[in-house]
C-alpha positions in Angstrom: -24.0 -107.5 -93.1 -20.2 -108.5 -93.3 -17.7 -105.9 -94.0 -15.0 -106.0 -96.5 -12.2 -103.6 -97.1 -11.2 -103.1 -100.9 -8.2 -101.6 -102.5 -7.9 -100.9 -106.3 -11.7 -100.0 -106.4 -11.2 -97.2 -109.1 -9.6 -99.8 -111.6 -10.9 -101.8 -114.4 -11.8 -104.9 -112.2 -12.5 -103.0 -109.0 -15.4 -100.8 -110.4 -17.2 -104.2 -111.5 -16.3 -105.8 -108.1 -17.9 -103.2 -105.7 -21.3 -103.5 -107.4 -20.9 -107.5 -107.3 -20.1 -107.3 -103.6 -23.0 -105.0 -102.7 -25.6 -107.2 -104.6 -23.9 -110.2 -102.6 -24.8 -108.5 -99.4 -21.4 -107.1 -98.3 -20.9 -103.7 -96.6 -17.8 -102.4 -98.4 -15.2 -99.9 -97.2 -12.9 -98.4 -99.8 -9.3 -97.1 -99.9 -9.4 -94.1 -102.2 -6.6 -91.5 -103.2 -9.4 -89.6 -105.2 -13.0 -89.9 -105.9 -13.6 -92.1 -109.2 -15.0 -90.3 -112.2 -18.9 -90.8 -112.6 -21.6 -91.5 -110.1 -22.0 -95.1 -110.4 -20.0 -96.1 -107.6 -21.8 -94.3 -105.2 -25.0 -96.6 -105.6 -23.2 -99.0 -103.3 -22.9 -96.6 -100.7 -19.4 -97.5 -99.7 -17.6 -96.3 -96.5 -14.6 -94.5 -98.0 -11.0 -94.1 -96.3 -8.9 -91.4 -98.1 -5.4 -92.4 -98.2 -3.1 -94.9 -100.2 -0.9 -97.8 -99.5 1.9 -96.0 -98.1 -0.3 -94.3 -95.2 -0.2 -96.5 -92.4 -3.1 -94.6 -90.6 -5.2 -94.9 -93.5 -4.5 -98.5 -93.9 -5.4 -99.0 -90.2 -8.9 -97.3 -90.6 -9.3 -99.5 -93.6 -9.0 -102.8 -91.9 -9.9 -102.4 -88.5 -12.9 -104.5 -87.6 -13.6 -106.1 -91.1 -14.6 -109.7 -92.0 -12.3 -109.8 -95.1 -9.8 -107.8 -97.3 -9.8 -107.8 -101.1 -6.6 -106.2 -102.2 -6.8 -105.4 -105.8 -4.5 -102.3 -106.1 -1.4 -102.9 -108.1 1.0 -101.2 -110.3 1.2 -102.5 -114.0 3.5 -100.3 -115.7 6.6 -98.4 -114.0 9.9 -96.8 -115.2 11.9 -98.7 -112.5 12.0 -102.2 -110.9 12.0 -100.4 -107.5 8.5 -98.7 -108.4 7.0 -101.9 -109.0 8.3 -103.5 -105.8 7.4 -100.4 -103.9 3.7 -101.0 -104.6 3.3 -104.5 -105.6 5.3 -106.3 -102.8 5.9 -103.5 -100.0 2.3 -102.2 -100.4 0.7 -106.1 -99.9 3.1 -106.4 -97.0 1.9 -103.0 -95.2 -1.9 -104.0 -95.7 -1.5 -107.5 -94.7 0.3 -106.7 -91.6 -2.2 -104.2 -90.8 -4.8 -106.6 -91.1 -3.0 -109.1 -89.1 -2.6 -106.8 -86.3 -6.1 -105.1 -86.2 -8.3 -107.9 -87.7 -6.3 -111.2 -87.5 -9.5 -113.5 -88.1 -10.4 -111.7 -91.6 -10.1 -113.4 -94.9 -7.2 -111.7 -96.9 -7.8 -112.3 -100.6 -4.8 -111.2 -102.6 -5.7 -110.7 -106.3 -2.3 -111.1 -108.3 -1.8 -112.1 -111.6 -1.0 -115.2 -113.7 2.3 -113.7 -114.7 3.5 -114.4 -111.2 3.8 -118.0 -112.1 6.9 -116.8 -114.2 8.8 -114.2 -112.0 11.8 -114.2 -114.0 10.0 -112.8 -117.2 9.9 -109.2 -116.0 10.2 -107.1 -113.1 6.3 -106.7 -112.9 6.1 -110.6 -112.6 8.9 -110.7 -110.0 6.9 -108.0 -107.9 3.5 -109.7 -108.3 5.2 -113.0 -107.1 7.0 -111.1 -104.1 3.3 -109.5 -103.3 2.0 -113.0 -103.0 4.7 -114.2 -100.6 4.2 -111.0 -98.6 0.5 -111.7 -98.1 1.1 -115.4 -97.2 3.8 -114.6 -94.9 1.7 -112.0 -92.9 -1.7 -113.8 -93.0 -0.8 -117.5 -93.5 -3.8 -119.6 -93.7 -6.2 -116.5 -93.6 -4.9 -116.1 -97.2 -6.2 -116.6 -100.5 -4.2 -115.8 -103.5 -5.9 -115.6 -107.0 -4.1 -115.3 -110.1 -6.2 -114.0 -113.0 -5.2 -114.3 -116.6 -5.9 -111.6 -119.1 -9.3 -110.1 -118.0 -11.2 -108.4 -120.7 -14.7 -106.9 -120.8 -16.5 -103.5 -120.6 -14.2 -100.5 -119.5 -10.9 -102.1 -120.1 -8.6 -100.0 -122.1 -5.8 -102.7 -122.3 -7.6 -105.3 -124.1 -9.3 -102.7 -126.5 -6.1 -102.6 -128.6 -6.6 -106.3 -129.8 -10.2 -105.4 -131.0 -8.7 -102.4 -132.7 -6.1 -104.7 -134.6 -8.7 -107.2 -135.2 -10.5 -104.7 -137.5 -7.6 -104.6 -140.0 -7.5 -106.9 -143.2 -4.2 -108.3 -142.1 -4.0 -109.2 -138.4 -0.7 -109.7 -136.9 0.0 -112.7 -134.3 2.4 -111.6 -131.7 2.9 -115.2 -130.1 4.1 -118.3 -132.2 1.9 -120.9 -133.7 1.6 -123.2 -130.5 1.5 -120.4 -127.7 -1.5 -120.4 -125.8 -3.1 -117.7 -123.2 -6.0 -118.1 -121.0 -8.6 -115.5 -120.6 -11.6 -114.7 -118.4 -14.6 -112.0 -118.6 -14.4 -109.4 -115.9 -17.9 -110.2 -114.8 -16.8 -113.8 -114.3 -13.7 -113.0 -112.4 -15.7 -110.6 -109.9 -18.2 -113.2 -109.4 -15.2 -115.8 -108.7 -13.5 -113.2 -106.2 -17.1 -112.6 -104.5 -17.4 -116.7 -104.2 -14.1 -117.0 -102.7 -13.8 -114.3 -100.2 -16.9 -115.8 -98.6 -15.5 -119.2 -98.4 -13.0 -120.5 -95.8 -9.5 -119.4 -96.7 -6.8 -122.2 -96.7 -3.7 -120.2 -97.8 -4.1 -121.4 -101.3 -2.7 -119.9 -104.5 -5.1 -120.6 -107.5 -5.6 -119.4 -111.0 -8.6 -118.1 -112.7 -10.0 -119.0 -116.4 -12.8 -119.3 -118.5 -14.4 -122.6 -119.7 -11.2 -123.4 -121.8 -8.5 -123.0 -119.0 -5.9 -124.6 -121.2 -6.0 -121.3 -123.3 -6.3 -120.1 -126.8 -3.7 -120.0 -129.7 -3.3 -116.2 -130.8 -5.1 -117.2 -134.1 -7.9 -118.2 -132.0 -7.9 -115.0 -129.9 -7.8 -112.7 -132.7 -10.1 -114.6 -134.8 -12.9 -114.4 -132.1 -11.9 -110.7 -131.9 -12.4 -110.1 -135.4 -15.7 -111.9 -135.6 -16.8 -109.8 -132.6 -16.1 -106.4 -134.5 -17.3 -107.8 -137.7 -14.3 -108.9 -139.7 -14.9 -112.5 -140.3 -12.1 -113.5 -142.5 -9.0 -111.6 -141.8 -5.6 -112.7 -143.0 -3.4 -113.5 -140.2 0.3 -112.8 -140.5 3.2 -113.5 -138.0 4.4 -110.3 -136.7 7.8 -109.3 -137.6 10.2 -109.8 -135.0 12.4 -107.0 -136.1 9.5 -104.6 -135.7 8.2 -106.0 -132.3 11.9 -105.7 -131.1 12.1 -102.1 -132.3 8.9 -101.1 -130.7 10.1 -102.7 -127.6 13.5 -100.7 -127.5 11.4 -97.6 -127.6 9.7 -98.6 -124.5 13.1 -99.5 -123.0 14.5 -96.1 -124.0 11.3 -94.3 -122.3 12.0 -96.3 -119.2 15.4 -95.2 -119.2 14.3 -91.7 -119.5 12.1 -92.1 -116.4 8.8 -92.8 -118.6 6.5 -95.8 -117.6 5.9 -97.6 -121.0 3.5 -100.4 -121.4 5.2 -102.1 -124.1 9.1 -102.8 -123.8 11.5 -105.7 -123.9 10.1 -107.2 -120.6 6.4 -106.9 -121.6 7.3 -108.5 -125.1 8.8 -111.5 -123.2 5.4 -111.7 -121.1 3.4 -111.7 -124.3 5.4 -114.1 -126.4 5.7 -116.7 -123.5 4.6 -120.0 -124.8 2.1 -121.0 -122.0 -0.2 -118.9 -120.2 -2.7 -121.8 -119.8 -4.0 -122.9 -116.6 -3.6 -126.5 -115.5 -6.4 -128.4 -113.7 -4.5 -128.4 -110.3 -4.0 -124.5 -110.1 -7.6 -123.7 -111.4 -10.1 -122.1 -109.0 -13.2 -124.1 -109.1 -15.2 -123.3 -105.9 -18.7 -124.6 -105.4 -21.5 -122.2 -106.7 -19.3 -120.6 -109.5 -18.7 -121.5 -113.2 -17.7 -119.0 -116.0 -20.7 -117.8 -117.8 -18.8 -116.1 -120.8 -17.0 -118.3 -123.5 -14.6 -116.3 -125.7 -17.2 -115.5 -128.5 -19.9 -114.3 -126.1 -17.4 -112.3 -124.1 -16.0 -110.6 -126.9 -19.3 -109.8 -128.4 -20.2 -108.3 -124.9 -17.1 -106.2 -124.7 -17.2 -104.9 -128.3 -20.9 -103.8 -127.7 -19.8 -101.7 -124.7 -16.8 -100.2 -126.7 -19.2 -99.0 -129.2 -21.7 -97.8 -126.8 -18.9 -95.8 -125.2 -17.6 -94.4 -128.6 -14.3 -96.3 -128.1 -14.8 -98.4 -131.1 -16.5 -97.4 -134.5 -20.0 -99.1 -135.0 
């Protein structure tokens, strides 16, 4: 059985990925700072290396003798630009360089983000783009970079907010009328990762999406969310720009005070960017994989899980 080293296993995507890798016949070695909550992850019987991305000895134990590395770990909110780069660039560089030194023939799969396509929008986007460059610089053609768009599904707290808003009689639209955003269900993206890591690496950078890679307008996205939560006829309104800027300003002030805020001026620029669709020439379409969830079936699946977990009312 081939051996894969995985970082970020305690995160939203990581929890789904470990089960999918085990089912596909991989032995799994995890880098963990702490034991995940719940006992489900133990069913995969992973080998565990205690440590973090700034621990050189732990990284060496993690990658030595592996057939592949899937680097999922990353920072999505931070108070300072340097904090983003410390994890999303320097952390990638350290694990990629350790892999080149100890397992040079391994396939290094860097899970980045679609925002890396627009590095000037935010510190986060810039750090993800820099992380891609670090992986490619260290591992060259042994690298695959995957840029997922917004990933949703069971267990995700970030996209939960959209389903909460979709229950309102008046649903605010954050983006302009022509803005589009691609999506992918978490089970589809982990199936894609498992497919890609088993393929021959070619130093490619590619993006993921569901069956509508050109993306969805905000009215389509929140309309599907509203249907999924049982609100079939919401009234859509354009969110007041003054209100959005005010909320973002509070996030900026929190960052100045040293607190990591998810919504700030930079995140608002990301959300309001006009084109988060995926073009055909950047879309990952490996043999043996296709998305199983469209926006309606995927949102229904997510809502069913949220309700079973008590995150949304029935």
